[in-house]
C-alpha positions, 0 to 999 in steps of 0.5 A, spaced: 475 484 519 479 490 520 483 493 515 488 498 516 491 502 510 497 507 512 503 510 510 510 508 514 516 512 513 523 509 514 523 511 522 516 507 523 512 513 523 505 512 521 501 517 517 495 518 513 491 512 516 485 509 514 481 504 519 475 500 516 471 494 516 470 494 508 474 491 503 472 496 498 474 502 502 481 499 504 482 498 497 480 505 495 484 508 500 490 503 498 489 505 491 489 513 493 496 512 496 499 508 491 497 513 486 501 518 489 507 520 484 509 525 489 512 520 494 516 516 488 523 516 490 522 517 498 523 512 503 516 510 504 511 504 504 504 504 503 501 498 507 495 494 507 493 490 512 487 485 514 486 483 522 494 485 523 497 481 518 500 484 512 496 484 505 501 488 501 506 494 501 507 499 496 515 501 496 515 508 494 523 508 494 523 503 488 522 504 481 516 501 477 517 494 474 521 492 469 526 497 471 533 495 474 532 495 482 524 494 482 521 489 486 514 487 483 511 484 489 512 491 492 510 495 487 502 496 487 500 502 483 495 500 478 494 493 481 490 494 487 484 490 484 488 484 484 487 484 491 480 483 491 476 477 494 479 480 501 472 479 504 472 472 504 
């Protein structure tokens, strides 16, 4: 199993990439990215994928729920442990 965690901008450029076989390391890397309040308001996504399939996207351009315009399924700050069980 291969997990990828990275930032992707509006032009599909990727940065701050982590590639690991460990679900714990992937969750930790995703948590570090989603906790980056300095990126709030920017057109960036933090992406977590497993074997090439998306698991979660955190959209820094959207406000935190329950604010108007928020998208709870794309706001993972403080919720990454909810993605547990990925090693099954």
